[in-house]
N, C-alpha and C positions, 0 to 999 in steps of 0.2 A: 504493500500500500504506500502511496505517496505520503511522505511525512506530514505534508501540509494537511492531508485529509484526516489526520489523527488529532487535529486541533480545531476548535470551534471558538469563534469570537462571540461574545454575548454582550449586547448593548442593553444594559439593565435599567428599567424604569422602576416604578414603585410597586408595592403589593407583593403577593406571593408568586406571581407568574415567573419572575426570573429565577426564583429558588427551585420551583418545580422543573423548569427546563434545565437548570443546572444539574439537578439530581438525575434527570433522564439522560442527559448527555454523558455524565460520568458513568452511569450504568452501562452505556454503550462503549465505554473505554476511551472516551475522548478527553483530551486535555482541554480545559476551558480557560480562555483568556477573557476576563470580565472587564468591560468598559463601564464602570459604575458612574452614574450621573449624580453629582454632588447634591443637586437640588431635589432628587427624587429617590435614589436607591437607599434601602434600609442599611444602616451601618453593620447589621448582622452579617453582611457579605464579607466583611473582614474576618469575622470569626470562622466562617466556612472555609476561607482560604487558609487560615492558620491550622485548621484541622485536617486539611486535605492538600498534599503537595501537588495534586493534579489541577489545582485551581490557582490562578494568579489574578489579582485585582489591581486595576489602574483607575484612579479617580479623576474625572474631568468634569468641567462645567458644561451646561447647555451652551451650544454655540461654538464649542471648540472642535470643529470638524477636522481641521488640520491635525490637531493632537490625536484625535481618534484614528485617523489614517496612519499617522506615524507610529502610533502604538501597535496597531495591528501589523504593520510592515515589520517592525522590529521583532515582534513575537512570531513572525512567520505564519500569520493567519490569512487564509485565502477564502474562507467561508465564515459568514457571521449571521446572527439572528437577533432580531429585536424582540424583547419580552418585557412586559410591564408597561403600565400607563405612564405617559408624561402628560401632566395636566395641560389642557389647551391654553389655560390662562398663563401657565409658565412659558409655553412656547412663544406667546405673543406679548408678554410683558416683562418676563425676567431674563429673556435671552440676551446675551451680549455676543453678537456674532464676530468670529475672527474674519480675516480677509477672505478666506475661501467661502465661508457661509454667507458673508455679506454680498459677495459677487453672485452667489447662487440666488439669494433672495431678490436681488435686483432684476434677475432674469425671469422671474415668475410672473405669469399673467395674473394669477390670483394666489392668495397666500393661505388657502385652506389646508387642512392637515394632509389630505391625500396628495395634493400638489407638492407640498413641502417635503414630505417623507419620500415620495416618488423621486423627487429630484436628488435627495440625499442618497437614495439607493443607486441612482445612475452614477453619481460621483464615485461612490464606493466601487461600483462595477468597473468604471473607467480606471480605477486604481488597482484592479486585480482582486477585489474583495467582493465575492458573490454574496448578496443578501438572500437567504433562503427563508422558507415559510416559517412563521412564528409557531406553527403547530408541529414543526418537525420534532420528532421523538415524543410528542404528546397526543398522537391520534387517539389513543384509548380514552382520553378525557373529552373528546368531542361528543356532544349530546346525541343520543340515539333517538330515533323517532318514537313518538307515543307519549302517553301520560306517564309522568315520572314520579308521581306521588300517589297516596292512597285515594285522594279525592279527585274525581273528574270535574272539569269545569262545568258550571251550570249553563243553562240555555242563555241567560243574560250575559254571562262571561264569554260564551262562544260568539255571541253577536258583537260584543265589544272587541274580541280578538280579531274578527273579520274586518271590522271597521278600522281598528288600530293598525293592522298590517298594511292597509292601503295608505294610511297617513304616514306610517313609519317608513315604508318603502320610498315614498315621495321625498321626505326630508333627508333620508339616507342618500338618495340619488344626488342631492345637492351638497352632500358632505356637511350637513348642518348638525346632525346627531343621529342616533340609531335607536332611540327609545321614546315611546309616547306612553302617557298614562290616560286611560279612558274611563269614563263613567256614563252609562246610559247612551252609548254611542256619541258622546261629546268629548272633545279633547280637553282635558283638565291641565295637562302639562306636556310640553315638548322639550326634549333634551337639546341643549345647545352647547355652549362652551363650558357649562358648569359640571357636566358629567351625569351619568345615570342616577346615582344615589341622590344627588342634590335635586334632580328633577322629580324623583319620587317623593322626597321630603317636601318639596314645594307643592306638589299635588295634595299631599296630606294636609298641609297647612291651609290650602285653599278650601278644601272640602270641610274642614273643621270650622272655617270662618263663615260658612253659609248659614243663613237663617233656616232652621229645621222646618218650620211651618211653611215658609215661602218657597223653599227649594223644590224644583221639579226633577232634580237629578237623584237617581238611586245612589246611595252612599257607597256602593261597591266599586272599588277601584281595580282596574285590570291593567297590568304593565305588559307592554309588548316591546320586545327588543329584537331587532333584525340585523343581519349583515347588510352591507351595501350591495346594490344590484350588481356591481362589478367589483366585489370585494377582493382586494389584494391581500392574500393570506400572509404576506410578509409583515404586515403591520395593521394595528387597530382592529384586530379580530375581536368580536364580542366575547366578553367573559362574564360569567356568573359565579358568585361565591357566597359564603356565609353572610358577609356584610350586606349584600343585596337583599337577602331574605329578612335579615334583622331590620333593615330600613323599611321594607314593605310592611312588616308587622307593626312598626311604630306609626306608619302612615295609614294603617287599616286597609291596606291593599290585599285582596284575596286571591288573585290569580296572576300567574306569570306565563307568558307565551314567548318562546324563543325559537330559533331556527336550528333544526337538526343538522348535524354535519358541518355547521359553520359557527358554532358557539362552543367555547370551552367551559366545562363545568368543573370547578375546583372543589375539593372536599365534598364530593357528591353524597356520600353516606350521611354526613353531618347536615348538608343542605336539605336532603330529603327528610331527615328526622326533625329538623327545626321547622320545615314547611308543614309537615304532617301535624306537629304539635300546635302550630298556629292556624291550622285549617286552610292553608294556602295550597291551591292547585297549581302544578307546574306541568306544562305541556310543550313538547318539542315538535315542531311542525316541519314537514318536508318543504323544501324550497319550491316556490311557484304557486 
């Protein structure tokens, strides 16, 4: 095997995603070179590296594209993966671009996430670093089709799912967000730059602020999360974990619909247990 193929670069954002991919890559015998983002990556990454000589961590800030490339070149990395969220707000407010990224930003027609990350992927490719799917080594964690909890969605929830998918697919196509929160086939919240959990929280607050007697909406909230119509599996793949279910429970949301085969489910056993205890139905739908 080519020595370069035994190494994997990991561009690590926040959350558990980078750690799960790290574990999977190590289980495949790969040496992992982690580019940890100072503004996002959990400091626990250093502890993992101390405990495992097959992991090396380099810390860099958002915007240090040249440093990222130089680090991977020095480490002999020719394949890399992005794992973990980088908050959209961070990308557009906290970023201090180096000359290479500044030049790239100036060349973009629009500065949405897909356009930016796609351009970064191209720059990496031009430098001999192939960016591979963020689900690489994690295919078993992709949601399987069907109802994933003890409770099936109700008829009302099914109607909200059907309506929500139409809306969610539209906003996802414009790279606005990937999640909508629906009640009685009306949009209560649409995800934008704040992220999925914040959109669910906002929906919960809105519903709680309604006048019970005057409201014509059913108080049942359904969350619909989709992949983008032309989802690039190298980045921004939909992810569901324990925190999402906890956020739904706090917002009194009772149903979650997601896309089978294009959504990663982390800690699935715990997610299902928590959802069942809260009376939340989870369903993974086939694309289309």
